[in-house]
N, C-alpha and C positions, 0 to 999 in steps of 0.2 A: 418117183419122188423119194421113196424110202432109201434107195441107193445114194441119191444126192445128199440126203440128210445124214446118213452114216458117214459119208466122205467128209462133210463139213464138221460133224461132231468129232471125228478123229483128228482133224487138223486143229480145231480149237482146243482140244484136250492137251495137245503137246505144245501149244503156243504160250508165250509169256503172258503174264496177267494184263499187260497193256494192249494185247492184241486179241483178247477174248471176244471183243465186239466187232471184229473185222468182218467185212462182207466179201463174198467170193463171186467171181465172174469169169467168163471165158469167151472165146471167140465164136464158138458154135451155138451159143445161147442155151446150153443145157442148164446152167445155173441162173438163168435170167429171172425166172419166176420163183426162185427159192425164198428170197426175203419176203416177197409178197405173200406167198402161201404160209410162211411161218407166222407172219403178222395176222393173217386171217384166222388161223387156228387159235392163236393167242387171244385175239379179240372175241372170237366165238365163245371160247371157254370162259373168258372174263365176263362177257355179257350174260351167259347162262348162270355163272356163279353169283352175279348180282341180281338177276331177274327172279330166280327161284326163291331166295329168302324174302324178297319184296312181295312176291306173290303169296307166300305163306302169311306174311303180316297182313296183307289186304284181306285174305280169306279169314284170318283169325278175327280181325276187326269186324268183318261183315257177318260172320256166323256166330262169333263169341263162343266157339266150341273147338276144343283141341282135336277131338277125334274127327270131326267133319273136315277140319283144315288139313289134317294128315291124309285123309282119303282123297281130298281134292288135289293136293299137291302130287300125290302118287299118280293120279289119273293124268294130270298135266304133264308129268314126266313121260308117261307112256305115249301121250299124243306127240310130244316133241321127238321122241325116239322113232316113232312110227313114220312121221313125216320125213325126217332125215334119212331113214332107211328106205323109204319109197323113192326119194331123190337119187339114192345111190344104186339101188337094186333094179328098180323099174325104169328110171330115166337115164341111168348110167352117167350122172353128173359128178364131176369132181368139185371139191370145195373152192368156190369162187367168191367174188364180191357179193353177188346176189344171194348165194346160199348162206354166206356168213351173216349178212344182214337179216335174212329171213329166219335164221335159226334163233334170233332173239325176238323178232316180231311175232313169230307164231306162238310164243309163250303168252302174249297178251290175248291172242285169239283163243287160245286153249282154255284160259281161265273163265271166259265169259259164260259159257253154258253150265259149267260145273258150279260156279258160284251161285247162279240162279237156283239150281236145284238144292244146294246146301242151305241157302237162306230160307227157302220155302219149307224145307224139311224141319228146320228149327222152329219156324213160326207155326208149324202144325200143332205143336203142343199148346199154343194159345187158343186153338180151336177145339180143344178137348181130345186130341189124338195123342195117346200116350205110348202105345206099342210101336215098334219099328216098322212093322208091316202096314199099320194104319197110317203112319206118318209118311212112309214111302208112297203109298197109294195116293194120299192127299197131294204130295208134291208132284207126282206125275200127272194127275188129273188137272191140276191148276197151272202147271208150268210146261207140260209137254208140248202143247200146241204152240205156245209162245217160242219155245226153243226151235221147234220145227220151222216156224215162219221166219225166225231170225236166221236160221241156216240157209233157207232158200234165198232170202234177200241178200245176204252177204256173199254167198256163192254166185248169185246172179250179177252182183257188182264186179266180182273178180273175173267173170267170164267176158266182160266187155273188153278186157285187155288182151284177149285172144286175137282180136282183130288188129292189134298194133303190129307195126313192122319191126320195131326194135326187139332184139332178143331178150333184153332185160325185162321188159314188160310182159313178154310171153312167158318167161320163167316165173315172174311174180304171179301171173294168173294161175299157173299150175300149182304153185305153192299155196296160194290162198284157197283154191278149191280143195286141194288135198288136206289142208289144215282144217277146213270146215267139215269135211267128210269125217276125218278121224275124231274131231272134237264132238261131233254129234254121236258117233258110234260109242266113244268112250263114256260120254256123259249119260246117254240113255241106256247104255249097255253095262259097262263095268261099274260105273259109279252107282247107278240105281241098284245093281246086284249087291254091291257092298252095303248099301244102306238097308236093303231088305233082309240081308243075312246077318250082318254084324253091325248094324247102325246103332248109334247111341240112343238109349231110352231114358226118359225122365230128365234128370239133371246130370247124367253121365257125361263127363268131358267139358261141362260148362266152366267158363272162367268165373272168377270170384264175383264180379259185378253182376253177371247174369244170374248166378246162383242165389245171390242175396235178393235180387229182384223177385225170383221165383218163390223164395221163402217168405218174402214180405207179402206176396199175393195170398198166401195161405194164412198169414198171421191173423187177419180179422176174425176168422172162424174161431180160432183158439181164444182170442180176446173175448169174443161174445160168450163162449162157453164158460170162461173164467168169470165173466161178469155175472152170469147166471148163478154160478156157484157162490160167489160172494153175496149176491142178493139173498140167497137161501140162508146163508149163515148170519147175515145181518138182520134178518127178520126178527122182530121182537118175540121172545119166547112166549109160548102159550101159558096163561095162568091156570093153576090147578083148579079143578071143579070145587065149588063150595060144598062144605059138609052141612048136613041138615042142622046140626047143633050150632054151628056158627051163624046160620041164618036166624035161628031163634034168638041168639044173643044180640 
């Protein structure tokens, strides 16, 4: 396909402006799938370019933390690259319709487990866990079993398609199972390691609304102390002790 692309690019480069969008064909069918593969590559890249920013926005809204969102998107990118690399290296698949569609769909599968851990990591601060190791432990203890059960059920639903006769459904079963496997490994492996080693502590990385909420939660303590100080200063001053001569008068 690389030779065909070079041939078409050379012909289009020397063609007039009105013929830049021309299509090539021949009798032996060498260029028959060129336009289809070109559109599949363009569609895949466009879908990824749209899905990743949307995933970051969803993660930012869910976690309300920039650091957690960046870590999560990094892990999602690793999952997508691993699945597509598995399809090429292990399965020796070329980019077809199923692979192009799955390249965008697996982004949605990849976000699921990571966002669960990110949200529970942020909520660990509301339960008194401040340090990153304590928050990571809290996240794994409360969400690890849920993620494991979700991976089993989703992979089990994908395995049903292994019994289908159509090649497309068989490929989708492999893609779903591979995505779930890499999603579980990246979420419970890389993402948890990032949280444990360089995860945000306190209000680090929180967006403004969440930071203001956290500061407001501390405010009553300060107000109470200030009230106590004011009460001390507003207490009527003590009268000086009476002198013996004054009592006699």
